[in-house]
TIRO-630722 format. One line per field, with one value per residue (C-alpha): x, y, z; residue number from 1; residue in one letter. Coordinates in steps of 0.25 Angstrom, whole numbers, plus 2048, in hexadecimal, padded with zeros to 3 digits. Layout:
N
xx [X, ...]
yy [Y, ...]
zz [Z, ...]
pos [NUM, ...]
code [A, ...]
END
This chain:
462
xx [7EE, 7F0, 7FA, 7FF, 807, 814, 81B, 82A, 82E, 83C, 83D, 84A, 84F, 852, 855, 84B, 844, 83F, 83B, 839, 831, 82D, 821, 81B, 80F, 80F, 804, 7FC, 7F5, 7E7, 7DF, 7DA, 7CF, 7C9, 7C8, 7B9, 7BA, 7C4, 7BB, 7AF, 7B7, 7BC, 7AE, 7A8, 7B3, 7B0, 7A1, 7A4, 7AD, 7A2, 798, 7A2, 7A6, 797, 795, 7A1, 7A8, 7B4, 7BD, 7CB, 7D6, 7DE, 7E8, 7EC, 7F8, 7F5, 7F4, 800, 7FC, 7FE, 7FF, 7F0, 7F2, 7F3, 7F1, 7E7, 7ED, 7EA, 7F1, 7FF, 804, 80F, 80B, 800, 803, 80C, 80B, 809, 807, 809, 803, 807, 80E, 810, 803, 807, 803, 804, 810, 815, 817, 81D, 81A, 81E, 82B, 82E, 82C, 821, 819, 80C, 804, 7FC, 7F3, 7F1, 7E4, 7EB, 7EA, 7F6, 7F5, 7EF, 7F2, 7FA, 7F7, 7FA, 7F7, 7F6, 801, 801, 7F4, 7EC, 7DE, 7E1, 7E4, 7D7, 7CF, 7D5, 7D5, 7E4, 7E8, 7E0, 7DF, 7E0, 7DE, 7EC, 7E8, 7DD, 7D1, 7C2, 7BC, 7B6, 7B2, 7B1, 7AE, 7AA, 7A3, 7AC, 7B2, 7C0, 7C7, 7C9, 7D5, 7D4, 7D0, 7C1, 7B6, 7B4, 7B4, 7BE, 7BB, 7C2, 7C3, 7C6, 7CC, 7CD, 7D8, 7D8, 7DE, 7D4, 7DD, 7D7, 7DC, 7D6, 7D7, 7D2, 7D0, 7CB, 7C4, 7B5, 7AE, 7BB, 7BA, 7BA, 7AC, 7AE, 7A5, 7A8, 7AB, 7B2, 7BF, 7CB, 7D8, 7E6, 7E7, 7D9, 7D3, 7CC, 7CB, 7D1, 7DA, 7D3, 7D2, 7C5, 7C3, 7CD, 7D7, 7DF, 7E3, 7E2, 7E8, 7E6, 7E5, 7E9, 7E7, 7E8, 7E3, 7E7, 7DD, 7DC, 7D8, 7E6, 7EB, 7F7, 802, 805, 814, 81F, 829, 832, 827, 81B, 81B, 80C, 807, 7FC, 806, 814, 817, 815, 807, 80C, 810, 81B, 81D, 820, 82C, 82A, 830, 82B, 830, 826, 824, 815, 814, 81A, 811, 811, 80A, 806, 809, 80C, 803, 7FA, 7FA, 7F0, 7E3, 7DD, 7D6, 7D1, 7D3, 7DA, 7E8, 7EC, 7F4, 7F7, 7FA, 7FD, 803, 802, 809, 809, 815, 81A, 814, 81C, 81C, 81D, 821, 81E, 823, 81C, 823, 820, 82A, 836, 842, 84B, 856, 84F, 853, 848, 84A, 841, 842, 83A, 83B, 838, 82F, 83C, 840, 84C, 84D, 84A, 84B, 852, 854, 857, 855, 853, 847, 849, 83F, 837, 828, 81D, 819, 820, 822, 82C, 829, 830, 82B, 830, 82E, 82A, 838, 83B, 832, 839, 831, 822, 81C, 81C, 825, 828, 82B, 832, 836, 83F, 841, 84A, 847, 838, 835, 827, 824, 819, 816, 812, 811, 817, 813, 806, 7FA, 7FE, 7F8, 7FE, 7F4, 7FB, 807, 801, 7FA, 7FA, 800, 80E, 810, 80B, 80D, 80E, 806, 808, 815, 820, 82B, 828, 82B, 821, 822, 81E, 81F, 822, 820, 82A, 830, 83E, 83F, 83E, 833, 834, 827, 820, 81A, 810, 809, 7FC, 7F4, 7E6, 7E1, 7E9, 7F5, 803, 80C, 818, 81E, 82B, 831, 836, 83B, 833, 83B, 834, 830, 82F, 833, 834, 831, 833, 827, 823, 815, 80C, 80A, 7FC, 7F8, 7F2, 7F8, 7F6, 803, 804, 80F, 811, 81B, 81B, 813, 80A, 803, 7FE, 7F8, 7F7, 7F2, 7FD, 7FD, 808]
yy [845, 83C, 831, 832, 826, 826, 819, 81A, 80F, 80B, 7FD, 7F6, 7E7, 7E2, 7D4, 7C9, 7D0, 7DB, 7E8, 7F5, 801, 80D, 816, 820, 828, 837, 83D, 849, 852, 859, 860, 856, 85F, 86C, 878, 876, 867, 86A, 875, 86B, 861, 86A, 86F, 861, 85D, 869, 865, 857, 85A, 863, 857, 84D, 856, 858, 849, 846, 83F, 848, 850, 856, 85B, 866, 864, 856, 855, 852, 844, 83C, 836, 828, 826, 828, 81D, 80E, 802, 7F7, 7EC, 7E2, 7E9, 7E5, 7F3, 7F7, 806, 80C, 81B, 826, 836, 83F, 84C, 853, 860, 86C, 876, 881, 889, 88F, 889, 883, 879, 880, 873, 870, 864, 861, 85C, 869, 860, 861, 854, 85C, 864, 871, 875, 882, 886, 887, 879, 875, 866, 864, 855, 849, 841, 832, 82A, 81B, 814, 80C, 809, 814, 810, 801, 804, 80D, 802, 7F7, 800, 7FE, 80C, 811, 81F, 81E, 827, 82E, 830, 82D, 836, 837, 837, 845, 844, 83A, 83C, 830, 82C, 834, 82F, 829, 827, 836, 83A, 849, 856, 858, 85C, 84E, 84C, 842, 836, 839, 837, 842, 83F, 848, 845, 847, 855, 85A, 858, 852, 849, 847, 83A, 83D, 837, 82A, 81E, 820, 817, 813, 81C, 816, 812, 81A, 826, 835, 836, 828, 827, 821, 81C, 820, 816, 813, 811, 81D, 81A, 815, 81E, 823, 82E, 836, 845, 84D, 842, 83D, 830, 827, 82E, 833, 842, 843, 851, 856, 862, 865, 869, 877, 872, 876, 86E, 865, 85E, 852, 852, 859, 85F, 86B, 871, 86E, 87B, 87C, 87F, 875, 869, 86C, 85E, 850, 84A, 83C, 831, 82E, 838, 831, 837, 840, 836, 828, 81D, 811, 804, 804, 7F6, 7EB, 7E4, 7DA, 7DC, 7D5, 7E1, 7F0, 7F7, 802, 80E, 817, 812, 820, 828, 820, 812, 807, 804, 7F8, 7F1, 7E4, 7DE, 7CF, 7C6, 7B9, 7B6, 7AA, 7A4, 7AC, 7BA, 7C6, 7CD, 7DC, 7E1, 7F0, 7F7, 804, 80F, 81C, 827, 81F, 829, 829, 81F, 817, 808, 7FE, 7EF, 7E5, 7D6, 7CA, 7BE, 7B0, 7A6, 7A0, 7AD, 7AF, 7BC, 7BC, 7CB, 7D6, 7E4, 7F1, 7FE, 80D, 816, 820, 82B, 830, 82F, 82F, 821, 818, 80A, 801, 7F4, 7E8, 7DD, 7CF, 7C4, 7B6, 7B1, 7B8, 7AF, 7A1, 79D, 79C, 7A0, 7AC, 7B7, 7C4, 7D2, 7DB, 7EA, 7F1, 7FF, 803, 7FA, 7F7, 7EA, 7E7, 7DA, 7D5, 7C6, 7C0, 7B2, 7AD, 7A0, 79A, 797, 79D, 7A9, 7B2, 7AC, 79E, 7A4, 7AD, 7A2, 79D, 790, 78C, 787, 78C, 784, 78A, 784, 77F, 776, 77B, 772, 767, 770, 772, 780, 782, 78F, 78D, 797, 791, 79E, 79A, 78C, 780, 776, 767, 763, 757, 759, 750, 751, 74A, 748, 74D, 73F, 73F, 736, 73A, 73D, 743, 745, 74C, 753, 761, 76D, 779, 786, 794, 799, 792, 783, 77B, 76C, 762, 759, 74F, 750, 74E, 75A, 761, 75A, 760, 75B, 75D, 761, 75F, 766, 761, 763, 763, 770, 771, 769, 770, 76B, 772, 76F, 76F, 76F, 769]
zz [7E5, 7D9, 7D5, 7C7, 7C2, 7BB, 7B7, 7B4, 7AB, 7B0, 7AB, 7AC, 7AC, 7B9, 7BE, 7BC, 7B1, 7BB, 7B6, 7BE, 7BD, 7C6, 7C7, 7D1, 7D5, 7D4, 7DC, 7D7, 7E1, 7E2, 7ED, 7F7, 7FB, 7F6, 7FF, 800, 803, 80E, 814, 814, 81B, 826, 828, 829, 833, 83B, 83C, 83F, 84A, 851, 84F, 855, 860, 864, 864, 86D, 862, 860, 869, 867, 870, 869, 875, 870, 867, 858, 854, 84E, 841, 83C, 82D, 827, 81C, 81E, 816, 816, 81E, 813, 808, 802, 802, 80B, 80B, 804, 803, 7FF, 801, 7F6, 7FD, 80B, 810, 808, 812, 807, 806, 7F9, 7EB, 7E1, 7E2, 7EF, 7F7, 804, 80D, 81B, 817, 80E, 802, 7F7, 7FA, 7F9, 7F0, 7EE, 7E3, 7DA, 7E2, 7EF, 7F5, 7FE, 801, 80F, 812, 810, 803, 805, 7F9, 7F7, 7EF, 7E7, 7DF, 7E7, 7E0, 7E2, 7F0, 7F2, 7EC, 7F5, 802, 803, 809, 815, 81C, 82B, 837, 83A, 848, 852, 850, 84D, 83F, 83D, 82F, 823, 815, 80C, 7FF, 7F6, 7E9, 7EB, 7DD, 7DA, 7D2, 7D1, 7D9, 7D9, 7E3, 7E9, 7F8, 7FE, 808, 815, 824, 82E, 83C, 848, 852, 861, 860, 856, 849, 83D, 832, 824, 81C, 80E, 800, 806, 7FE, 7FD, 808, 80E, 81A, 828, 82D, 839, 83A, 83D, 84C, 84D, 853, 84A, 84F, 848, 83C, 83B, 82D, 827, 818, 80B, 804, 7F7, 7EE, 7F1, 7F0, 7EA, 7E7, 7DC, 7E1, 7EE, 7FA, 808, 80B, 81A, 81F, 82E, 836, 844, 84F, 84A, 83D, 836, 82B, 830, 829, 832, 82E, 835, 82C, 82A, 820, 829, 830, 833, 841, 840, 840, 846, 848, 842, 843, 840, 84A, 840, 835, 828, 820, 815, 80B, 810, 807, 807, 800, 7FD, 7F7, 7EE, 7E5, 7DA, 7CD, 7C0, 7B8, 7B8, 7C2, 7BC, 7C6, 7BE, 7B8, 7B9, 7C3, 7CF, 7C8, 7CF, 7CA, 7C3, 7CE, 7C7, 7D5, 7D5, 7E0, 7D9, 7CC, 7C3, 7BC, 7B1, 7B5, 7B8, 7C5, 7C7, 7D4, 7D8, 7E4, 7E9, 7F0, 7F7, 7F9, 7F5, 7F4, 7E8, 7E9, 7F3, 7F2, 7EE, 7EF, 7E8, 7EA, 7E5, 7EF, 7EA, 7F2, 7F8, 7FD, 7F4, 7ED, 7DE, 7DB, 7E3, 7DE, 7E5, 7DD, 7E1, 7E0, 7D5, 7D8, 7E4, 7E3, 7ED, 7E8, 7DE, 7D9, 7D3, 7CC, 7C7, 7BD, 7BF, 7B5, 7B7, 7B6, 7C3, 7CB, 7CC, 7D8, 7DA, 7E7, 7F0, 7EB, 7F2, 7EC, 7F7, 7F6, 800, 802, 80E, 819, 814, 80C, 806, 801, 7F7, 7F6, 7E8, 7E3, 7D6, 7D0, 7C9, 7D0, 7DE, 7E5, 7F0, 7FA, 7F8, 7FE, 809, 811, 81E, 819, 81B, 80D, 7FF, 7F2, 7E4, 7D9, 7CE, 7D0, 7C7, 7C2, 7CB, 7D7, 7E2, 7E8, 7F7, 7FE, 80D, 818, 822, 828, 824, 828, 81F, 822, 820, 819, 812, 804, 800, 7F2, 7EF, 7E3, 7E2, 7E5, 7F2, 7EE, 7F3, 7E7, 7ED, 7FB, 800, 80C, 80A, 811, 80E, 810, 812, 804, 7F7, 7F6, 7E9, 7EB, 7DF, 7DD, 7D2, 7CF, 7C2, 7BA, 7BA, 7C7, 7D4, 7E1, 7F0, 7F8, 807, 80E, 81D, 828, 837, 838, 82C, 821, 814, 807, 7F9, 7EC, 7E1, 7D2, 7CA]
pos [1, 2, 3, 4, 5, 6, 7, 8, 9, 10, 11, 12, 13, 14, 15, 16, 17, 18, 19, 20, 21, 22, 23, 24, 25, 26, 27, 28, 29, 30, 31, 32, 33, 34, 35, 36, 37, 38, 39, 40, 41, 42, 43, 44, 45, 46, 47, 48, 49, 50, 51, 52, 53, 54, 55, 56, 57, 58, 59, 60, 61, 62, 63, 64, 65, 66, 67, 68, 69, 70, 71, 72, 73, 74, 75, 76, 77, 78, 79, 80, 81, 82, 83, 84, 85, 86, 87, 88, 89, 90, 91, 92, 93, 94, 95, 96, 97, 98, 99, 100, 101, 102, 103, 104, 105, 106, 107, 108, 109, 110, 111, 112, 113, 114, 115, 116, 117, 118, 119, 120, 121, 122, 123, 124, 125, 126, 127, 128, 129, 130, 131, 132, 133, 134, 135, 136, 137, 138, 139, 140, 141, 142, 143, 144, 145, 146, 147, 148, 149, 150, 151, 152, 153, 154, 155, 156, 157, 158, 159, 160, 161, 162, 163, 164, 165, 166, 167, 168, 169, 170, 171, 172, 173, 174, 175, 176, 177, 178, 179, 180, 181, 182, 183, 184, 185, 186, 187, 188, 189, 190, 191, 192, 193, 194, 195, 196, 197, 198, 199, 200, 201, 202, 203, 204, 205, 206, 207, 208, 209, 210, 211, 212, 213, 214, 215, 216, 217, 218, 219, 220, 221, 222, 223, 224, 225, 226, 227, 228, 229, 230, 231, 232, 233, 234, 235, 236, 237, 238, 239, 240, 241, 242, 243, 244, 245, 246, 247, 248, 249, 250, 251, 252, 253, 254, 255, 256, 257, 258, 259, 260, 261, 262, 263, 264, 265, 266, 267, 268, 269, 270, 271, 272, 273, 274, 275, 276, 277, 278, 279, 280, 281, 282, 283, 284, 285, 286, 287, 288, 289, 290, 291, 292, 293, 294, 295, 296, 297, 298, 299, 300, 301, 302, 303, 304, 305, 306, 307, 308, 309, 310, 311, 312, 313, 314, 315, 316, 317, 318, 319, 320, 321, 322, 323, 324, 325, 326, 327, 328, 329, 330, 331, 332, 333, 334, 335, 336, 337, 338, 339, 340, 341, 342, 343, 344, 345, 346, 347, 348, 349, 350, 351, 352, 353, 354, 355, 356, 357, 358, 359, 360, 361, 362, 363, 364, 365, 366, 367, 368, 369, 370, 371, 372, 373, 374, 375, 376, 377, 378, 379, 380, 381, 382, 383, 384, 385, 386, 387, 388, 389, 390, 391, 392, 393, 394, 395, 396, 397, 398, 399, 400, 401, 402, 403, 404, 405, 406, 407, 408, 409, 410, 411, 412, 413, 414, 415, 416, 417, 418, 419, 420, 421, 422, 423, 424, 425, 426, 427, 428, 429, 430, 431, 432, 433, 434, 435, 436, 437, 438, 439, 440, 441, 442, 443, 444, 445, 446, 447, 448, 449, 450, 451, 452, 453, 454, 455, 456, 457, 458, 459, 460, 461, 462]
code [M, K, K, N, Y, F, L, L, S, L, F, C, G, L, F, F, N, A, Q, D, G, Q, G, F, Y, Q, P, K, N, S, I, C, L, S, Q, E, Q, R, Q, N, I, Q, E, E, I, S, N, N, R, K, I, L, K, S, Q, G, K, L, S, E, N, K, K, L, D, H, P, L, F, I, W, P, V, T, K, N, P, N, T, K, Y, N, H, V, W, S, I, S, N, H, V, D, H, N, S, A, Y, P, N, K, L, Q, D, W, N, C, G, T, R, T, Y, D, T, T, D, G, Y, N, H, M, G, I, D, I, F, T, W, P, F, G, W, H, M, M, D, N, D, V, A, H, A, V, A, A, A, D, G, I, I, I, M, K, S, N, G, N, Y, D, R, N, C, S, F, G, S, D, N, W, N, A, V, Y, V, Q, H, G, D, G, S, V, S, W, Y, G, H, L, K, N, N, S, L, T, S, K, I, V, G, S, F, V, S, A, G, E, Y, L, G, V, I, G, S, S, G, N, S, T, G, P, H, L, H, F, E, V, Y, N, N, N, N, Q, L, V, D, P, Y, S, G, S, C, N, T, W, N, S, S, T, D, S, W, W, E, N, Q, K, P, Y, V, D, P, K, I, N, A, I, F, T, H, S, D, L, A, V, F, D, N, G, C, G, V, Q, E, T, T, N, F, K, D, S, F, N, T, G, E, K, V, M, V, Y, M, Y, F, A, D, L, P, V, G, K, Q, I, N, L, K, L, I, R, P, D, N, T, V, A, Y, N, N, T, F, N, N, S, N, F, Y, F, A, S, Y, W, Y, F, T, F, Q, S, S, Q, F, N, Q, Y, G, N, W, K, A, S, V, T, V, D, S, E, T, V, T, H, D, F, V, Y, G, A, N, M, N, I, D, D, I, K, T, T, K, R, F, S, V, I, N, P, I, K, N, N, Q, L, Q, I, F, S, K, N, N, G, N, A, S, K, S, K, L, E, I, F, S, M, E, G, K, L, V, E, S, K, Q, V, E, L, K, S, G, A, N, L, I, D, V, K, L, Q, K, L, Q, N, Y, I, L, K, I, S, N, D, T, T, Q, E, T, F, K, I, V, N]
END
């Protein structure tokens, strides 16, 4: 599976000097495993099962119902992504070839090849910035159901972009009824430290999604066999007529078209999605902007239907709306993006801005800071107040976390020698507050903010 990158240049003038553009990923397919590799895996699984049974580490009860799977992909809890995946391919139910395609929903979201391979699993690819996500351990493969690890394969190159003879990094889990799930193309040396014969719970980490083996981009190949070692398509649909899987194997089966907001990010410049095989993309991520800089807002989607409404907002530090635009998605892609460029004239307040995107009832928000000498960490702190440096136009800007209620506070400004130079009582509302001050230029001061519940001090620059 490969992701080719095409940029549709659709520039047009919008309010506040914004420009928009759209692009998409178009996956390309290849055989995930050769016939010989698949046969070798099956033989090793069979041998491992015999050994584990003899050691009392593996048992199966074919009278049990098959497992019900949770989704086998999740995100690193520390990431700013909302979702990290989309589907490029399902299991092919049409045994003819080539280009004789039929997935469980009677569509063609699958593939076959000229030498007779019909796709035998689900390809779940990472989006956006698959190589960057792999390098930063953003997208994880997890156990779809409780089970025992019956085989692991590690130590294989993980930045492949074509079909070859390379083996993949993978984990294989047997479930209580004897069925087995495969998790392939994982990042080298990212596999769970648990050894063969260990128990894993549903949702437990198995490895980072990579591009090892016969792969043309980072993705998880998820393949399932029942307790008679017959290939299973875990989806229930009118074109899944196999006796091996007569009902859904999912706890909650996802819809065939599953619209998602994968992320909204701010960037310093255009993102470069294709730097060559296995090379990390140029993301140009940026969350803290100096005065005069432009801000590029990218929204990343999966499975958005044609005509689906998208709303983008920019929200100032005082929670007023600086930009509000609703537009329709123009094409269907497994993965796509829209971007808007905002010039410095848009940002008439310094502080913590928000960019938010809404599709249907889902809203995803990204925080960024606009203003010189300020960092996003200055806003995201346990302190009740933040102060933006340097002072502009004889106005001190204080960001307050008051949860909606104004706070009566005392401001005291001291010289660096400790002399009180200005004092006043103010009401600090939630969000950004502009306070007039009279201070000498090119001087440093100490600001003390105090009220009935807190006292905080800051260094300020005029």
